[in-house]
N, C-alpha and C positions, 0 to 999 in steps of 0.2 A: 683396182680390183680387190686389194686387201681391205680397203675402207668399206666397199660394198658388202663384202662377206661379214665384216665385223658388225655393221648395222643390221644385217639380216639376223645375225646371231642374237643381238640384243633384243630385237623384236620378237623372235621366237621364244626367248626365255622369259618374256614378260608375263606369260601365263602358262599353266601346266595343262589345263584341259578346258573344254567348253561343254556345258550341260544346259540344254534348252535355251541356247542363245546367250547365256551368262558365262563370263570367263572367270576362272579361278586360279589361284596360286596356292600351292601346298605350303603350309606353315610348319607342320610337323607330321611326319609319317608315323612316329611313335604315338602321338596323341590323336592322329587322324583329324587334324584341323586344317581348314583352308580359309583364304580371304578372297572376297570378290575383288577382282583387279581389272585394269583397263585392257582393252583388246578390240572393242567394237564401238564405234561412235554412231552407229545407226540402230541403237536399241529401240525396241518397239514402244508404243505409246504407254503401256502399263507394265510395270515390273513388280512381280511378287517374289522376293528373294526367299528361297527355301531354307529351312532350318538345317537340312542334311542333303547331301548330294552323293551319287554313286559314280565312281570312275574305276574302270578295270576291276569290277567286282568288289571294290572297296568302298565302304561308306565313310564319308567325311562330314564333320560338323562345321558349319559356316560360323566363324567367330569374329570376323571384322570386315569392314569395307575399306579397302586400301586407298592410298593417295590417288586422287584423280581417276578413280574407278569409273565414274560416269561424267567425267569432265566435259563440259559443253555438249552434252547430249541434248540437243535442242528439240528433239521430238518427244522426249520423255515427259509425260504429264502426271503420272502418279507412281509412287514406290512404297512398298511395304517392307520394313526391315524386321526380321524375325527376332524372337526373344533370345536366340543363341548368340547373337552379335553383341560384343562388349565394347567395341570402339568404332567410331566413324572418323577416319583419318582426314588430314587436311585436303581441302579442295575436292573431296569425294564427289560432291554434286555441284561444284562450282560452275556457274554459267548455264545451268539447266533452265533456260528462260521460259519454257512452257510448263514447268513443274508446278502444279496447283495443289497437290496433296502429298504429304509424306507421313507415314506412320512409323514411329520409332519404337522399337521393342523395349521392354522394361528391364533388359539386362545391360543396356548401353550405359557405360560409366563416363565416357568422354566424347565430346564433339570437337573435332579438331579445327585448327585455324582455317578460315575460309571454306568450311565444309559445305555451306549452302549459299555462299555469296553470289550475288547477281542472279538469284532465282527470282526474277522480277514478277512472276505470276503467282508465287506462293502467298496465300491469303491468311493462313493460320498454321500454327505449329504448337504441339504439346510436347514439352521436354519432360520425360518421365522422371519419377523420383529416384531412379537408379543413377542418374547423371550427376557427377560431382563437379565437372568443369566444362565451361563453354569457352572455346578458343577465340582468338582474335579474328575479327571480321567473320565470325561463324555464320551470321545471317546478315552481313553487311549488304547494303544496296538491294534488299528485298523490298522494293518500293510499293508492293501491293499488300504487304503484311499488315493485317488489321488486329489480329489476336495472337498473343503469346502467353502460354502457360508454362511457368518455370517450376520444375519439380523442387521438392523441399530438401534435396540433398546437395544442391548446387552451392558451392562455397565461393566460387570466383566467376564473375562475369568479365570475360576478357576484353582487352582493348578493342574498341570499335565493333564490338560484338553485334550491335544492332544499328550500326552507322547508316544514316540515310534511309531508315525504314520510315519513309515520309507519310505512310497511311496509318501508322500505329498511333492509337489514341490514348491508351492507358496501359500501364504495366504494374503488376504487383510483384515485388521482389520478395522471395521467401526468407524466413528467419535464419536459414542456413548460410546465407551469403555474408561473407566478411569483407569482401572488397569489390568495389565497382571500378574497373580499370579505366584508363584514359580513353576518352571519346566513346565510351560504351554505348551511349544513346545519342551521340552527336548527329545532328541533322534530322532528328525525328520531329519534323515540323508540325505534325498533327497531335503530338503528345500533349494532352491537357492535364493529366494527373499521373503522379508516380508515388508509390508508397515505399519509403526506405525503412527497412525494419531495424530494430534495436540490436541487431547483430553486426551491422556494417561498421567497420572501424576506419575505412579509408575510401574516399571518393576521388578518383583520379582527375588529372588535368583535362579540361574540356569535356568532362563526362557527359554533360547535358548541353553542350555547345549548340547553338542555333536551334534549340527547341522553342520555336517562336510562338507556340500556342500555350506553353506552360505558364500558369498564372501564379502558382504558389508552390512552395516545397518546404517540407519540414525535416530538419536535421535532427536525428535522434541523439540520445545522450551517449551512445557508444562511439560516435565518430571522433577520431583523434586527428585526422588530417583531411584537408580539402585542397585538391590541386589547383593550380592556376587556371583561370578562365573556365572553371567548372560550370558556371552559369552565365557565360558571356553570350551575347547575341540572342538572348531570350527576351525578345522585344515586348512580350505580354506579361512578363514576370513582375509582380508587385510586392510579393512578400517572400523573404527567406527567413523562416521561423526556426528557432533553435530550442530544443527541449531545455528547460531551466536547470536540469540536473547535469547537463553536459559540462565537463571539466575544462574544455578547451575553447569553446565558442559561446557567443551570446548573440541575441538579436534585440534591437530596439526599433519599434515601428517597422518591422520587416527588413531592416538593414542588418547585414552581417558584420559582427565585431569579434575580436578575441574575447576571452572570458571576462576580463576586467574592463572591457570597453575602452582600452587605451589606444587601440588601433582599429580603424575602420577598414574592413577587408573588402566588402563588396556591397554596392547599392544595386537593388533590382532595377532593371532598365525601364520599367514602366512607371517608376516614381516620377512625380512632377515637382515635388519639393521635399527637402530634407533639412532637418534641424539637427546638427551634430552636437552631441552632449559635451559638457565641459570636461569630462573625463578623458576625452580623446587627445592624444599627443601626436599621432601620426595618421595621415591619410595614405593608405597603401597604394602601391603601383597598380594602375588600371582599376582603382576602386570605383570610379564612376564611368568607366570606359563604355562608350556607346550608349550612354543614358540620354538618348535623343529627345526625350519628353521633359527632361529636367529644366524647369524655368527658374527655380530658386533654391539656393543652398546657403545655409548659415554656418560659417566656420568660426568656432569659439576661439578665445584668446589663450587656449591651452595647447593648440596645435603648433608643433615646431617644424614638422616636415610634411611636404606634399610630394608623393611619390611620382615616378615616371609614368607618363600617359594617364595620370590620375583622372583628368577630365577630358580625355581624348574623345572627340566627336560628340560633345554635348552641344548639339546644334541649336537647341532652343534656349540656351543660357544667355541672358542679356546683360547680367551684372554679376560681379564677383567681388567680395571683400576679403582681402588677405590681411589677417590681423598682425600686429607688431610682434607677436610671439614666434612667427615663422622664420626659420633660419635657412631652410633649404627647399628648393623647388626642382623637381626632377625633369629630365628631358621629355619633351612632347607633352608636358602636363596640360597645356591648353590648346593643343593642336586641333584644328577643325572646329573650334568654338567660334564660328565665323560671324555670329551676330552679336557678339559682346559689344555693348555700347558704353558701359562704364566699368572701370576697374579701380577699386579703392585699395590702394597699396599703403598700408599703415606703417610699414617698417621705416624706422628712422635711418637705417643703413640699407642702401639698395642691395638686393641679392643678385649676384651674377649667376645667370642660369640660361637654359635654352628651352623655354616652354613652347616655342614655335608659334607665336601669335601670327595669324594670317595677315596678308597684305591689307585687306579691308579693315581689319581691327587696328593695325598700326596707323592707318591713315585716317580712319573715321571715328574711332572710339575716343573717349576721354580718360586719361590716366590721372587719377587724383592721388597726390602724395602729401606727406606732412609738410606743414609750413616750414620754410627755411631749408628744405632739402633738394630744391630743384637743381642746384649746381652739381650736387652729388649724382643725382639720377641721370643727368645729361652726359655723364662720363661712363656709364655702365650699361652693357648689353643685358637684356633686350630693351630696357626702359628708355634709353636715349633714342631708340628708333621710332617712338611714338610721335606723331605730329602734334597731338594736342595734350599737353601736360599742364595741369593746374594744381597749385598748392591749396590746401585747405586745412582748417583746424579740426582734427578729429576729437570726438568728445571724451575719449578715454574711458567710456563706459563699456565694460567687457562682460562677455558671458551671456548665457540664457538662463533666466530664472525659471523655477518650477514650482508647482503648488505643493501642498503638504503631502500629497500622495505620490509625488515624483513625476506627475504628468507636466509637459511643457505648458507654461502660462500662455505663450503665444504660438499660434500655428498659422501658416500661410498656404493657401491653395488657389492656384489660378488667379493670383492678384488679390484674393479676398483675405483680409486679416481677421482672425477670430481670437478673442481674448477670453480665457477661462480663469477660474480660481479667484475672482474678486466679486464683491457684492454687486447686485443688479443695478444699484443706484450710484455706484462709485464712478467718478469721472475718468475719462480717457482723453489724453492729448497726444497727437501725433505731430512730430516735428521732422522736417527734412534736415539735411546736414548743414544747411545755411541758417538754421535756426527759425525758419518760417513755419508757422502753424498750418499743417495740412488738415487737421480735424480736431475739434474740441467738443465733447459732449459725453453722453452716457451710453451710447450704443456700443455693444461689444463685438459687432461685426461691421467692418469697414471695407468697402470695395473701391474700385477704380484707382488703386495704388499703382503708380508706374514703377518700373525697375529702379532700384537705388537703395541708399542707406537711410534708415529712419531711426529716430529715438522715440520710444513709446513710454509715456507716463501713465500707468494704470493703477489707480488707487495710490498706495504708498510705494509702489515699485517703479523702477526705471530700467528699461531694457533697450538694447540696441539690436536692430534686425536688418537683414539685407534681403531685398526682394529682386 
């Protein structure tokens, strides 16, 4: 009996009065301010919240929409928020699945966490210039949201603010924004373009995770930090371009590096081939994670470490050459690279590691190791688990040469070798690693190359490549 009375007391105190079917809570008798609060889950189809209300002959100004005020009001289709309101609190309209239209007054300064999440019929929203912060999951799972206009006073886009807004095709972030928080646009699978202004200093982890229609993104010179997996599972992404004035990051052919290009941070997942420059000493963790279209990668003899999960789920990669400069390979580095046919391991001393080669790779692929090292390799995991281990003489030719303008001399795309930077009549000879001539002539475009390691003599230059 005591519990029942207590519950009734709590319910009765949730609101002070009802006016025209809307429930209010008095915030200040002195200031005569009220908040819209919860109290009726059967609100009518359209709600026009008034600027002022009268109760007991007193006039009050409506200044906020309280937590869960319209929580899961599934019949609500449209709402107008007056200019007197300054805040929309957390979960205020959460779960209003029939809500198609919302007009936010131009005095609102904050939109709380989950304020409109799961409003799955909402197609467009204009966030006025008065708003300075958008909370976590504020518009999360608004799966019909096509158009978003963000006002020019917003400084922070909260974590998962537009998570899984799968119909959203483009977004322009205003110059006022300084941070894009974790997973802010995660799961926006229709997003094809995003403009990141030169005011943003941080991009949170998984900020654009699973934006599978995004083809390119430009990092402005203001960005100082990019969180882990910010652009992971973006299966159409070909270019991550960085402003040349950025002091922390750089890009080469759309691949993201640190400023001096000593560390490869992230390769876009739609890349089919990558030639890593000689400046790189480390391939970061998850650098090529889920690059399922990658068929060719050239690792120069400057790289000393390959991070954990670096080539995880590179399911199209058939051959990899690990140069003798590498001293460490992280856990799961080659997990789910299930069609690897050849692995050229040039290290004289086998590296003990757990890259998690699959059963089929261990059984069917060929591990090539330096001549005279088989006894060593047969004593060290994971190399001793390979069924097919062959010794071979590696050429000792290291690095990728570039022309006088810094562009790579050699490029490979879909098995087609293109040679630039030499005269049109200069000869080209292609050798396989057994010293056999694959091609000899003057053509600078050579096709039908099978995966493997090759030595190219082009004019006066000699280059080693991996396909």
